[in-house]
N, C-alpha and C positions, 0 to 999 in steps of 0.2 A: 695629661701626661702622668705616667706611672711613678716617676721619681723626681727628685729635686733637680737633677742634672737635665732631665728631659724638659722640665718646665723652664729652666734657665735657657736651654737651647731654643725652645719655642718662642720665648719672649725677646730674643735677640733682634736688633734692628736689621731690617732687610730680609728677615726670614720669610715673611709673608710674600714678598716679591719672588723669592726663590721657589717657594711652593707653587705659586701661581704660574711661573714659567714652566715648571715640571708638568703641571696639569695641562697647560696649553700644548706642550710637546707631545704628551701622551694622546691627547685628543686629535692632533694633526696626524700622528702616526696611525691611530685607529681609522681615521677617515681615509687615509691613503691605502690601508689594507682593504678596507671595504670597497673602495673604487677599483682596486685590482681584482677583487673577487667578482665584482659586477662585470668587468670587462671579460673575464674568463668564463663567466657563467653562460649556460645555454640561453638562447633567446626565449623570451616569455611566450606564453600561448597567444597573447594579443599581437605580438610582433609576427608570429608564425601565421596568424590569421590575416594580417595585413599583407604579408608576402604572398600568400596563396589563399585568397578569400573563399573559393568554392569547395564544395565536397564532391567526391566522385559518385556518380549514379550507380552505386554498387550496393546490393543488399546481401548481408551475411545471414544465413539461416543455421541456427544451432539446434539440432534435433536429437533428443535423448542423450545429452551429455550429462553424465552423473556427477562429475566433480565440480563443485562450486568454485574451486580455485582455477580450474581450466576455463570456466566461463568468464571469471573476472579477468584472467590473462587475455582471453580473446577479445573482451571488451576494450581493454587497454590497447591491444594491437589494432583493433578496428578504429579507435579514436586517433591513433597515430597515423594510420593510413588514410584518414579522412573519409571513411566509409559513410555513406548516407544513412543507412539504417541496419539494425540487427534484430532479427526475429528469433525468439526463443520458443521452441515447440516441445511437446511431450513432457518428459520428466526433468527437463533442464531447469536448474534452479534460476529464479528470476532475481533482479536487483534488490528487492527488499531483504533477501537472504544476507545475513551478516557476513559470511565468508566471501560472497560475490562482491559486496561493497568494499570489503577490506582489501581484496586482491585487485579490484579494478582501480583503486586509488583515485576515485572521482571521475573516471572516464565514463561511467554509466550515465552521468548527467548530460554528456555531450553527444552520445550516439543515440 
């Protein structure tokens, strides 16, 4: 405590129980907010896989697309549409390219 008054207040009988109750209340409130967030959050990828386990027998061919951002966006769309495979041809940037991976947001691993 920074002052004599704060020290005296901290040493009062029952102060520890009051602080413990406040901490418990804040913890319960945070857990309730987290549970609400989970209920409102989109289904996880595992739940989506359980609901629709297969991929569509569709192959997406990207030929001579210059923009790495467009390739990453198309990889994300292909992953969301559950496309079986994506082939990159010509001068199309491939997933080791930093901009493709940044835009794909992890979808390059699933397609």
